N, CA and C atoms as a LAMMPS dump frame, in Angstrom:
ITEM: TIMESTEP
0
ITEM: NUMBER OF ATOMS
330
ITEM: BOX BOUNDS ff ff ff
-5.0000000000000000e+02 5.0000000000000000e+02
-5.0000000000000000e+02 5.0000000000000000e+02
-5.0000000000000000e+02 5.0000000000000000e+02
ITEM: ATOMS id mol type element x y z
1 1 1 N -1.096 -1.451 12.077
2 1 2 C -1.754 -0.885 10.916
3 1 3 C -0.977 -1.2 9.649
4 2 1 N 0.338 -1.136 9.73
5 2 2 C 1.131 -1.41 8.532
6 2 3 C 0.945 -2.843 8.052
7 3 1 N 0.649 -3.755 8.962
8 3 2 C 0.375 -5.128 8.573
9 3 3 C -0.843 -5.241 7.677
10 4 1 N -1.75 -4.302 7.817
11 4 2 C -2.974 -4.322 7.013
12 4 3 C -2.718 -3.958 5.553
13 5 1 N -1.616 -3.286 5.283
14 5 2 C -1.305 -2.889 3.9
15 5 3 C 0.085 -3.342 3.485
16 6 1 N 0.566 -4.403 4.111
17 6 2 C 1.946 -4.813 3.869
18 6 3 C 2.138 -5.645 2.6
19 7 1 N 1.073 -6.058 1.97
20 7 2 C 1.212 -6.844 0.749
21 7 3 C 1.85 -6.04 -0.37
22 8 1 N 2.481 -6.729 -1.279
23 8 2 C 3.196 -6.087 -2.384
24 8 3 C 2.291 -5.158 -3.19
25 9 1 N 1.027 -5.521 -3.372
26 9 2 C 0.139 -4.785 -4.256
27 9 3 C -0.843 -3.884 -3.513
28 10 1 N -0.883 -3.942 -2.208
29 10 2 C -1.883 -3.205 -1.433
30 10 3 C -1.84 -1.702 -1.67
31 11 1 N -0.655 -1.128 -1.673
32 11 2 C -0.559 0.322 -1.868
33 11 3 C -0.98 0.735 -3.268
34 12 1 N -0.691 -0.088 -4.258
35 12 2 C -1.138 0.201 -5.615
36 12 3 C -2.653 0.195 -5.715
37 13 1 N -3.277 -0.782 -5.065
38 13 2 C -4.745 -0.851 -5.057
39 13 3 C -5.304 0.369 -4.343
40 14 1 N -4.725 0.72 -3.209
41 14 2 C -5.199 1.903 -2.486
42 14 3 C -5.023 3.164 -3.319
43 15 1 N -3.918 3.257 -4.008
44 15 2 C -3.672 4.42 -4.854
45 15 3 C -4.772 4.573 -5.896
46 16 1 N -5.141 3.492 -6.529
47 16 2 C -6.176 3.533 -7.564
48 16 3 C -7.558 3.799 -6.975
49 17 1 N -7.867 3.198 -5.851
50 17 2 C -9.218 3.328 -5.291
51 17 3 C -9.44 4.633 -4.54
52 18 1 N -8.384 5.324 -4.151
53 18 2 C -8.585 6.62 -3.484
54 18 3 C -9.034 7.688 -4.472
55 19 1 N -8.863 7.432 -5.756
56 19 2 C -9.287 8.391 -6.784
57 19 3 C -10.769 8.281 -7.098
58 20 1 N -11.404 7.211 -6.624
59 20 2 C -12.818 6.996 -6.892
60 20 3 C -13.091 5.537 -7.18
61 21 1 N -14.356 5.2 -7.398
62 21 2 C -14.715 3.801 -7.656
63 21 3 C -13.99 3.255 -8.882
64 22 1 N -13.545 2.011 -8.771
65 22 2 C -12.817 1.374 -9.867
66 22 3 C -13.247 -0.093 -9.949
67 23 1 N -13.336 -0.586 -11.162
68 23 2 C -13.739 -1.972 -11.387
69 23 3 C -12.512 -2.878 -11.42
70 24 1 N -12.77 -4.168 -11.251
71 24 2 C -11.703 -5.167 -11.199
72 24 3 C -10.797 -5.088 -12.419
73 25 1 N -11.395 -5.068 -13.604
74 25 2 C -10.605 -5.061 -14.838
75 25 3 C -9.739 -3.803 -14.935
76 26 1 N -10.256 -2.683 -14.457
77 26 2 C -9.468 -1.449 -14.468
78 26 3 C -8.259 -1.575 -13.552
79 27 1 N -8.48 -2.16 -12.376
80 27 2 C -7.367 -2.383 -11.451
81 27 3 C -6.331 -3.314 -12.067
82 28 1 N -6.806 -4.363 -12.679
83 28 2 C -5.904 -5.332 -13.303
84 28 3 C -5.031 -4.669 -14.371
85 29 1 N -5.621 -3.786 -15.169
86 29 2 C -4.856 -3.083 -16.208
87 29 3 C -3.872 -2.073 -15.616
88 30 1 N -4.28 -1.389 -14.565
89 30 2 C -3.429 -0.332 -14.008
90 30 3 C -2.285 -0.871 -13.159
91 31 1 N -2.42 -2.08 -12.631
92 31 2 C -1.374 -2.682 -11.801
93 31 3 C -0.599 -3.698 -12.647
94 32 1 N 0.299 -3.202 -13.425
95 32 2 C 1.053 -4.012 -14.371
96 32 3 C 1.783 -5.15 -13.656
97 33 1 N 1.505 -6.376 -14.082
98 33 2 C 2.206 -7.53 -13.53
99 33 3 C 1.438 -8.296 -12.473
100 34 1 N 0.305 -7.782 -12.02
101 34 2 C -0.464 -8.494 -10.993
102 34 3 C -1.314 -9.574 -11.654
103 35 1 N -1.411 -10.717 -11.004
104 35 2 C -2.257 -11.789 -11.525
105 35 3 C -3.674 -11.598 -10.991
106 36 1 N -4.634 -12.222 -11.645
107 36 2 C -6.035 -12.129 -11.197
108 36 3 C -6.182 -12.693 -9.782
109 37 1 N -5.508 -13.782 -9.52
110 37 2 C -5.605 -14.415 -8.195
111 37 3 C -5.081 -13.49 -7.102
112 38 1 N -3.925 -12.911 -7.327
113 38 2 C -3.329 -12.024 -6.323
114 38 3 C -4.172 -10.761 -6.156
115 39 1 N -4.698 -10.227 -7.252
116 39 2 C -5.572 -9.055 -7.148
117 39 3 C -6.809 -9.394 -6.329
118 40 1 N -7.405 -10.549 -6.586
119 40 2 C -8.583 -10.975 -5.827
120 40 3 C -8.258 -11.094 -4.345
121 41 1 N -7.133 -11.733 -4.017
122 41 2 C -6.737 -11.895 -2.613
123 41 3 C -6.452 -10.542 -1.953
124 42 1 N -5.8 -9.651 -2.681
125 42 2 C -5.487 -8.329 -2.144
126 42 3 C -6.762 -7.546 -1.884
127 43 1 N -7.693 -7.579 -2.819
128 43 2 C -8.968 -6.877 -2.642
129 43 3 C -9.732 -7.423 -1.442
130 44 1 N -9.762 -8.743 -1.306
131 44 2 C -10.455 -9.358 -0.156
132 44 3 C -9.818 -8.931 1.162
133 45 1 N -8.485 -8.944 1.195
134 45 2 C -7.782 -8.574 2.426
135 45 3 C -8.076 -7.119 2.798
136 46 1 N -7.994 -6.234 1.827
137 46 2 C -8.249 -4.818 2.105
138 46 3 C -9.697 -4.585 2.509
139 47 1 N -10.617 -5.33 1.914
140 47 2 C -12.024 -5.212 2.301
141 47 3 C -12.238 -5.728 3.726
142 48 1 N -11.65 -6.868 4.051
143 48 2 C -11.761 -7.44 5.395
144 48 3 C -11.174 -6.511 6.45
145 49 1 N -10.136 -5.771 6.083
146 49 2 C -9.48 -4.851 7.014
147 49 3 C -10.166 -3.487 7.078
148 50 1 N -11.267 -3.34 6.375
149 50 2 C -12.023 -2.097 6.445
150 50 3 C -11.443 -0.964 5.626
151 51 1 N -10.612 -1.282 4.643
152 51 2 C -9.988 -0.242 3.843
153 51 3 C -10.628 -0.079 2.464
154 52 1 N -11.446 -1.052 2.059
155 52 2 C -12.144 -0.969 0.783
156 52 3 C -13.618 -1.276 0.973
157 53 1 N -14.419 -0.638 0.155
158 53 2 C -15.84 -0.954 0.085
159 53 3 C -16.084 -1.607 -1.268
160 54 1 N -16.703 -2.768 -1.244
161 54 2 C -17.039 -3.507 -2.469
162 54 3 C -18.525 -3.318 -2.708
163 55 1 N -18.859 -2.748 -3.855
164 55 2 C -20.256 -2.505 -4.197
165 55 3 C -20.622 -3.357 -5.403
166 56 1 N -21.664 -4.191 -5.234
167 56 2 C -22.144 -5.05 -6.312
168 56 3 C -23.46 -4.481 -6.81
169 57 1 N -23.521 -4.207 -8.106
170 57 2 C -24.736 -3.678 -8.719
171 57 3 C -25.521 -4.833 -9.34
172 58 1 N -26.85 -4.827 -9.164
173 58 2 C -27.678 -5.941 -9.664
174 58 3 C -27.932 -5.847 -11.172
175 59 1 N -26.895 -6.067 -11.938
176 59 2 C -27.002 -6.043 -13.392
177 59 3 C -26.548 -7.388 -13.933
178 60 1 N -26.789 -7.624 -15.206
179 60 2 C -26.309 -8.839 -15.853
180 60 3 C -25.391 -8.418 -16.987
181 61 1 N -24.108 -8.754 -16.95
182 61 2 C -23.413 -9.406 -15.843
183 61 3 C -23.263 -8.451 -14.656
184 62 1 N -23.005 -8.998 -13.459
185 62 2 C -22.882 -8.145 -12.274
186 62 3 C -21.745 -7.134 -12.433
187 63 1 N -22.013 -5.938 -11.993
188 63 2 C -20.996 -4.881 -12.003
189 63 3 C -20.515 -4.718 -10.563
190 64 1 N -19.197 -4.775 -10.382
191 64 2 C -18.607 -4.65 -9.047
192 64 3 C -17.602 -3.508 -9.073
193 65 1 N -17.703 -2.625 -8.091
194 65 2 C -16.751 -1.521 -7.961
195 65 3 C -16.13 -1.546 -6.575
196 66 1 N -14.896 -1.072 -6.525
197 66 2 C -14.155 -0.976 -5.267
198 66 3 C -13.824 0.485 -5.015
199 67 1 N -14.035 0.915 -3.774
200 67 2 C -13.765 2.293 -3.388
201 67 3 C -13.029 2.285 -2.052
202 68 1 N -12.07 3.161 -1.909
203 68 2 C -11.341 3.284 -0.642
204 68 3 C -12.251 3.911 0.409
205 69 1 N -12.15 3.427 1.636
206 69 2 C -12.888 4.023 2.748
207 69 3 C -12.195 5.318 3.177
208 70 1 N -12.859 6.083 4.024
209 70 2 C -12.235 7.301 4.551
210 70 3 C -10.951 6.965 5.308
211 71 1 N -10.981 5.852 6.053
212 71 2 C -9.788 5.409 6.784
213 71 3 C -8.639 5.113 5.815
214 72 1 N -8.946 4.477 4.694
215 72 2 C -7.92 4.154 3.695
216 72 3 C -7.356 5.418 3.067
217 73 1 N -8.214 6.387 2.8
218 73 2 C -7.733 7.648 2.208
219 73 3 C -6.788 8.362 3.17
220 74 1 N -7.163 8.373 4.433
221 74 2 C -6.3 9.004 5.441
222 74 3 C -4.966 8.269 5.547
223 75 1 N -5.019 6.94 5.584
224 75 2 C -3.797 6.137 5.66
225 75 3 C -2.928 6.366 4.436
226 76 1 N -3.527 6.383 3.26
227 76 2 C -2.769 6.58 2.029
228 76 3 C -2.089 7.95 2.021
229 77 1 N -2.794 8.971 2.496
230 77 2 C -2.2 10.313 2.57
231 77 3 C -0.992 10.32 3.498
232 78 1 N -1.081 9.623 4.621
233 78 2 C 0.042 9.551 5.559
234 78 3 C 1.218 8.795 4.944
235 79 1 N 0.924 7.707 4.253
236 79 2 C 1.998 6.921 3.641
237 79 3 C 2.681 7.677 2.512
238 80 1 N 1.923 8.432 1.724
239 80 2 C 2.558 9.214 0.669
240 80 3 C 3.378 10.353 1.276
241 81 1 N 2.927 10.887 2.405
242 81 2 C 3.727 11.89 3.108
243 81 3 C 5.033 11.306 3.609
244 82 1 N 4.978 10.1 4.141
245 82 2 C 6.185 9.422 4.61
246 82 3 C 7.132 9.131 3.441
247 83 1 N 6.583 8.718 2.313
248 83 2 C 7.384 8.459 1.124
249 83 3 C 8.075 9.735 0.646
250 84 1 N 7.337 10.838 0.652
251 84 2 C 7.918 12.121 0.236
252 84 3 C 9.037 12.531 1.193
253 85 1 N 8.82 12.328 2.492
254 85 2 C 9.848 12.66 3.482
255 85 3 C 11.104 11.824 3.22
256 86 1 N 10.919 10.525 2.977
257 86 2 C 12.062 9.645 2.73
258 86 3 C 12.828 10.079 1.483
259 87 1 N 12.106 10.493 0.461
260 87 2 C 12.767 10.942 -0.774
261 87 3 C 13.561 12.226 -0.53
262 88 1 N 13 13.134 0.255
263 88 2 C 13.703 14.395 0.553
264 88 3 C 14.971 14.153 1.363
265 89 1 N 14.961 13.145 2.194
266 89 2 C 16.097 12.894 3.086
267 89 3 C 16.963 11.716 2.651
268 90 1 N 16.756 11.233 1.469
269 90 2 C 17.503 10.057 0.997
270 90 3 C 18.995 10.327 0.919
271 91 1 N 19.395 11.506 0.457
272 91 2 C 20.825 11.782 0.328
273 91 3 C 21.488 11.893 1.691
274 92 1 N 20.781 12.418 2.658
275 92 2 C 21.349 12.545 4.003
276 92 3 C 21.559 11.176 4.63
277 93 1 N 20.632 10.263 4.418
278 93 2 C 20.781 8.941 5.023
279 93 3 C 21.802 8.088 4.291
280 94 1 N 21.968 8.28 3.006
281 94 2 C 22.958 7.482 2.283
282 94 3 C 24.371 7.993 2.526
283 95 1 N 24.515 9.261 2.921
284 95 2 C 25.833 9.818 3.19
285 95 3 C 26.302 9.521 4.604
286 96 1 N 25.382 9.188 5.485
287 96 2 C 25.743 8.89 6.872
288 96 3 C 26.488 7.559 6.927
289 97 1 N 27.399 7.444 7.89
290 97 2 C 28.127 6.195 8.064
291 97 3 C 27.173 5.141 8.605
292 98 1 N 27.185 3.936 8.042
293 98 2 C 26.328 2.876 8.56
294 98 3 C 26.819 2.431 9.936
295 99 1 N 25.9 2.015 10.797
296 99 2 C 26.325 1.532 12.118
297 99 3 C 27.14 0.256 11.983
298 100 1 N 28.099 0.087 12.867
299 100 2 C 28.959 -1.077 12.831
300 100 3 C 28.506 -2.088 13.867
301 101 1 N 28.621 -3.36 13.534
302 101 2 C 28.257 -4.419 14.468
303 101 3 C 29.463 -5.032 15.165
304 102 1 N 30.652 -4.673 14.73
305 102 2 C 31.819 -5.33 15.3
306 102 3 C 32.117 -4.801 16.704
307 103 1 N 32.521 -5.705 17.573
308 103 2 C 32.765 -5.366 18.974
309 103 3 C 33.913 -4.38 19.123
310 104 1 N 34.893 -4.421 18.225
311 104 2 C 36.04 -3.543 18.394
312 104 3 C 35.698 -2.084 18.088
313 105 1 N 34.573 -1.823 17.469
314 105 2 C 34.173 -0.432 17.181
315 105 3 C 33.375 0.185 18.331
316 106 1 N 32.978 -0.641 19.29
317 106 2 C 32.175 -0.128 20.406
318 106 3 C 33.103 0.351 21.524
319 107 1 N 32.651 1.381 22.269
320 107 2 C 33.457 1.829 23.404
321 107 3 C 33.565 0.732 24.456
322 108 1 N 34.673 0.684 25.126
323 108 2 C 34.886 -0.32 26.164
324 108 3 C 34.023 -0.003 27.37
325 109 1 N 33.482 -1.059 27.982
326 109 2 C 32.674 -0.91 29.2
327 109 3 C 33.625 -0.788 30.383
328 110 1 N 33.391 0.14 31.258
329 110 2 C 34.25 0.289 32.435
330 110 3 C 33.536 -0.002 33.697
């Protein structure tokens, strides 16, 4: 599942689309630094993975909106919960001694 949202911009797109329908230009403005090409590829990937719904309205020019699916909203809620947990426990993990890879730090096998 994480592979489905592993792109650099995927979580930002999900964040914006879980709030309601959003147009391409709105996404482009809200995701500072994303190129049109990368936004297009990210939207296609999320749509193909069943996390976004793309709605095209028959107007001139065509109006297109993107909305997060129920599955995407649930996934986003879980990921934000995980992020909050990591933030709460960041000091505990940074204070812990890092594991050592050197053989002399390991107990001898008997």
